[in-house]
Structure formats: structure tokens, C-alpha cells
C-alpha positions in Angstrom: 39.5 -171.7 269.1 36.3 -172.4 267.6 34.7 -169.8 265.3 35.6 -167.8 262.3 39.1 -169.0 261.3 38.8 -171.6 258.5 42.5 -172.0 257.9 42.6 -169.6 255.0 45.0 -166.7 255.1 43.8 -163.6 253.5 46.6 -161.5 251.8 46.3 -157.9 250.7 46.2 -158.0 246.9 48.5 -155.6 245.1 46.6 -152.8 243.5 46.3 -153.4 239.7 46.9 -150.2 237.8 45.0 -149.7 234.5 47.2 -150.0 231.5 49.0 -146.8 230.4 47.3 -144.9 227.6 48.9 -143.4 224.6 47.5 -140.4 222.6 47.5 -140.7 218.8 48.5 -137.3 217.6 48.0 -135.9 214.1 50.4 -133.1 213.0 49.6 -130.3 210.6 51.4 -129.9 207.3 51.0 -127.7 204.3 50.3 -130.6 201.8 47.8 -133.1 203.2 44.3 -132.0 202.3 41.9 -131.5 205.3 39.3 -133.6 203.5 41.8 -136.5 203.6 42.4 -136.0 207.3 38.7 -136.2 208.0 38.5 -139.5 206.0 41.5 -140.9 207.9 39.8 -140.0 211.2 36.5 -141.5 210.2 38.1 -144.7 208.8 40.8 -145.5 211.3 39.3 -144.1 214.5 35.6 -144.8 213.7 34.6 -141.2 214.3 31.5 -139.5 213.0 31.9 -136.7 210.4 31.4 -133.9 212.8 33.9 -135.1 215.4 36.5 -135.9 212.6 36.0 -132.4 211.2 36.4 -130.8 214.6 39.7 -132.6 215.2 40.9 -131.8 211.7 40.2 -128.1 212.3 42.0 -128.2 215.6 45.0 -129.8 213.8 44.9 -127.1 211.2 44.6 -124.2 213.6 46.8 -125.5 216.5 49.4 -127.5 214.6 48.4 -130.8 216.1 45.4 -132.7 217.5 44.6 -135.8 219.4 42.6 -138.5 217.5 42.2 -140.7 220.6 43.9 -142.5 223.5 44.5 -146.2 223.5 46.7 -149.0 224.9 50.2 -149.0 223.5 49.4 -151.9 221.0 46.3 -150.2 219.6 47.9 -146.8 219.4 50.9 -148.3 217.6 48.6 -150.1 215.1 46.6 -146.9 214.4 49.7 -144.8 213.9 51.0 -147.4 211.4 47.6 -147.7 209.6 47.4 -143.9 209.2 50.9 -143.7 207.8 50.2 -146.5 205.3 47.0 -145.0 204.0 48.6 -141.5 203.8 51.7 -142.8 201.9 49.5 -144.9 199.6 47.6 -141.7 198.7 50.8 -139.7 198.3 50.3 -137.5 201.4 53.0 -136.7 204.0 50.6 -136.8 207.0 52.6 -137.2 210.2 50.9 -139.3 213.0 52.7 -140.0 216.2 51.9 -141.3 219.7 52.6 -139.8 223.1 52.2 -141.3 226.5 49.5 -139.7 228.7 
């Protein structure tokens, strides 16, 4: 047959799922100053003062709060960085990650 077939087979491409996101979670404790948590959020998560302060208040009032959601590699790096900064300053701030 003459016409539209050019000898190229078209396959259905598998659907590519976006990478799984991981939430970086800060946990409240009775020792880490809230001002320090605000600084960590501004430094590590590039948040403005107001957003960092809002998250800090949420952590203080609710027991934990989400700093952001990232790929597994980025979330792991941010958790590690927060822990290193907190320990260097003598604070027991707990930061974990959870899958969405």
C-alpha cells in the first residue's frame, strides 16, 4: 500500500512517574531555642524570615512541622546538614524525613 506507513513502528511509551518526594520534618524539643530553628530554616531551606518563623511556631505548638518536600537525595542532604549545624551549636534538634 502506498500512503502513510513509513516503516516506523510506534510503541506506547511507559508512563514516567515523577520521583517520589520526601518531607523533611523538624521535631520539637525543650532545649533547642526557637530563634535557632528559624535560622536553620532560613539557612538550609532558603526560607524567608516570616515563613521560617511560621514553621517554627507550628513545630513548637504541634510537636513537629514540615520544612519542605524534596527528592530522596536532597532530603537526605538537608537532614544531615541540619543535624550537623545543630550539633555544632550544642542543640539536640531532631530532623527526620518521611515519604509522601
